[in-house]
N, C-alpha and C positions, 0 to 999 in steps of 0.2 A: 503495500499499498504506500502509496505518495501522498502524504496529507500536504506539501503544497499545488499539488495538480489536485489533487481528490480522484485518486485514478486507484483504482483496485480491481487485482488479476484472481479468482478461483479456480482451483482445479479438482476435480472429483472420480474418481473410481469409485465403482458400484461392485457389487458383488456378480455382477449379469455380464463382468469385463466388459462394463460401456467408460467409456472415458469422456468428461465432460469441463467444458473450459466456458469461464464468462469474466469478461470484461467492461468495467463499468469506468468510464472518465466523467466528471462536472466542465464543462465548456463554456456554463456560463452560470451566473448567482442561480437562476433558475431550471437548467436546464443540462441534462446528462443523456450522453449515447452509452448504449446498452449493445454490445457482440457476444454471440454465444453460440457452443459448439456443442453437438454430442458423436460419438465416434464408439460405433460398434461395431462388432464382428461379423455379428448374420444380417445387418441393416444396411443403406447406404446412411454416409454421415450427413446430420440435421445440423445447416447452419441460421442464425436469425440476425436479427437487427431491430432496434429498437428507439426510441424517442421519450426520453420523461420530461413529463413539463411540470411543476411543482408551483403552486401558488402560494 
């Protein structure tokens, strides 16, 4: 985690051999960008992109 830029990177491996990654970055006072991915041996990789606007 980078406190100056408000960035968080998480990774996780579960019991079903799935690996997931998540990245969040605060780019403005009320705006965050989220990128995520999940890799699984028995299925295609999944990727996502999101924008979070806080009031």
